[in-house]
N, C-alpha and C positions, 0 to 999 in steps of 0.2 A: 609829239605829245597833243595840240592841239588837234588835228588831225582824228587820229585815235579819241579819243574822247567824243569828240563829235559826230564820228562815224562810225560806231567802236564793233560791227561786222563788215568795216570798208564798204564803201560807196555798188550804190547798184551800176551795173558790169549791164547798160545796156545791151537787148537779144532783140531786132529783130523779126530774125525768121523763129520762136521759140517752138520748139516738139511738140505733140499732143500730150507726148507725157511732162511735161516743161509744165506745162499748162495743167492741166492735170494735180500736177504735183502744187502750181503753185491755186491751185481752185481748193487745193485739201489743210494747204498752209490757213489758209486761209477761211474757211471753214475752223481751224479748231481752234484759230488764234479766242476770238472770248473764251475761252476750259482757262488757257492761259494766261490774261491780262487778270480775268477771274479769283481764280490758287495765285496772284502775288498779288493780287490788294485788298485779298482778304481779312486776310490779319494786321493788316496796317492804322497804326493811328494818326490822327490831324496832325501830328508834329510827323511824323512820315512821311504820308502826302504833299507835307510840303520840302520835301530835297529835293535838293539839285543833282543831276546828273556830271554838270562840272560851273565853272563860274561863269553868271551869267549866259547859262543853260537854262529854260523854265522847270517846276519844279514835276514831281509825277502830279497829280489836277492837273498838273496843266497841260498835259502827254494823254493824257486818261479824254483831259475835254478835247484835247486837238483833234484827237484820233479818232472823237466820234465825228467832228465836220469834216477833219481832210474823208473821211474812209465811206461820207456822205455827199460826198461830191464827187466820189469818184464814180460811186454805183447810179447816179444821172447823168454823168456822158456818159457811161457808157452807156446807157440805157438811147442817150440822144445816137451815140452814133452805129447802132441796132438800125436805128431809123430812121433816120437823115443816113443824106450824101459827105460826110466826115465836115461835118458840123465845128465851126469858132465854140471854144466853152468860154466860159466866162474865166480863166482865176480871180483869185485874192490872194489878201495879204496873210501870210500862218502866224505872223508876228502879232497883227495889229487881234485878228482875231482869237488868237491865245494871250491875250490882252481882256477882253468885253466882260465885265464882272459876274458871268455867266461860267467862262474860260478857269479867273481866277479863282475861285469858289472851294473847296477843299469838300464842297456837296457833289461825288464824285459819281452817284450810282446813279441818277437820271440814266449818266455819256456811259459809263459802262450797262446800262440794262439795253440804251440804244443800238451800240454794239453787238452786244448778244441780237438785238434782235434785226438787225440792219443785216449782218452777217450773213442769221439765217435765208431772208431772201434776198442776198445776193451769189449767193452761191445758187440758191433753187431757178434764179432768173442765169448766174454762167452755166450751168449743166446744162442747162434749155439748148444752147445754140449749139448751128453744127461748125465744120473748122470753114470754113466760109464765111460764116460773120464775127471770128476770132481775126480772120484780116483788117476786118471792115478796123478802117480809124474815127476820131477823130483829130483834130488841130489847135492845134495849142498856140496861141496869135504872142504870146508872150515869148513862148520860147522860140518861137517860130519853126515849127519841128510836128509831126505827124505821133499821135501813139496809137497802136495799132492795140485790138479789146487783148489778143493773146503777151502781149509785149505792157501794158500796163496791167496783165492779171499777178505776172513778173514783178515787179516794180514794187505793186498792195502786196505781196506776200515776201515781198521785201520789208515795205516799210513796219509790215507786224515785228520781225524781226526785229530792226532797228528799233525802237521803241520801247519792248518789249527789254533792250540789252538797257535800253539808257536804263528807264525806273532800276532792274539789278543795282549797275549804277550805282543809279544815286540810295540806295538800300546799303551800300557799302559803303560810303561815303559816313 
């Protein structure tokens, strides 16, 4: 039960060598995500934003702020991977970030609009890449693993759907 609450759409299944079609589907998910998120958030009250998807989990406002922070990190990691030879990225503790004052606020509009603008810019960047660039990677030192761009696109497409489902679950509680 705990695993289902934590990963309502299942854990991401690592795909080291995604096809161009899978990458395109991932980019499309990233493109449509801000509108899906805005639609869900459009009618929420402040008390709704404080609802959690599971005991001990983040509330809806924290999820929205986390999405802005996480997706900014990813965007920059991908740019570094295109411009540098397998750069080592700096990780961050998501739980610590989610407890900072800006991330615990129910004032989500700055994060929502940031997500909208960031995803537009992110997708423009991704669509400008060629197949050789999609296999470039960054190195995640805490996980001791390379993250190819194509794979990372799929990870973050999953991340979008994963947290949309968390928000839907919180609203049902």
